[in-house]
N, C-alpha and C positions, 0 to 999 in steps of 0.2 A: 500134085498140081504145080508145085514150085520146082519144075524140072530145070536143073542147072546145066544140062547138056547143050542147051541152046540159049545163048546170052540174051537174045532179043525177046524170046518167050519169057525167060526169067524176069527180065526188067519190066516187061508189060504186066506180069502177074504181081510183082512186088509193088508196082504203082497202084494196082487195084487194091491190094491189101492196105496200102497206105491210105488210099481214098476212103475205104470203108472204116478205117480205124479212128482217124482224128482229122480235125480241121486244119489243113496246111496253111491257110491264110491267117488263122489265129496264131498258129505256131510261129509264122514269120514275124508277126507283130509283137509277140510275147514268148520268146523261146524259153524252154525249160532250163533251169539252172542245175546242171549235173554236178556242180561242186558240192551240193547237198542233195539229199534224196529228193528227186523231183516228183511232182504230182502231174501226171499227164491226164488231160481231160479228153477221154475218148468220146467221140460223137455217137458211136454205136456200141455201147458196152455189151449188149447181148451178142453181137457178132464177134467182138473181141473175145468174150468168154468162150464161145464155141470154137474160135480159132485156137485158143490156148488149150482147151480141153481135147482137141484133136491133134495135139502135139505140134502145133504150128511153130511155137518158139523153139522147140527141140529141132525141128527141121531147119529153121533158119541157122541155128548154131551149127548143125551138121554141114551146111553149105560152106560156112567159113572154115570148119575143121577139115573139110575135104581138100586134099592137096590139088586136085585137078581144077577146082573152082577158084583157086587163088591166083591162077595165071591171069595177069592183066594183059590182054591182047589189044586193047584199044579203049576208046572213050566209053563205049557201052558197057564193057565188062567192068570198068572202073566205077561207072554209075551204079551198076547192079551191086557190086560189093559194098559201096558206101551206103546204099539203101538197105541192104541186109543188116549192116552194122547199126544203122539208125533204128531200124525196126526192133532189133534185139535190145538196144538200149531202152526203147520205149516200152516194149512188152515185158521186160524183166522188172519193171516197176510194179507190175501186177503179179508176176510169178518169178521171184528171184531165182537166179541160176542155181544157187546153193540148194534151194528147195527142189528144183527140177531134177538135178543130177545127184544130190546128196553130197556134193563137194564143191569147192569154189571154182569160179571160172579160171582163175590163175592155175589151179591144179590141172584142169582140163587142158589148157593150152600147153603147159609143161609136158603133160603126158603125150599130147599130139606131136609136139616138137621133138621129143625123144624118139617117137616112132618114126618120124620123118628122117631123123639123123641115122637111125639104125637100119632103115631100108634102102 
């Protein structure tokens, strides 16, 4: 569903995920503090649970780790990438990346960086 071959479709789908997940107005007025482990108040915890169980967070991470999706071609691709990162930050409060992948996010990024340098 989160097809990153079309930036407009991706951005639209990400906005739907964001809308189903949490109250953006409440977030604007009281943003989470990522300096300490934040507590995100998801508005539809059942939907969020299903999204996470169907590997939604893993798919968001794969978008960032995919070298083709990191190309910033304009405002919409920048908006999509920033929304992917925001959703990863929010969802990882429910399912930490270490639990999801069995290793830290830093390790994943180092492995991906190494692969990009070698290819």
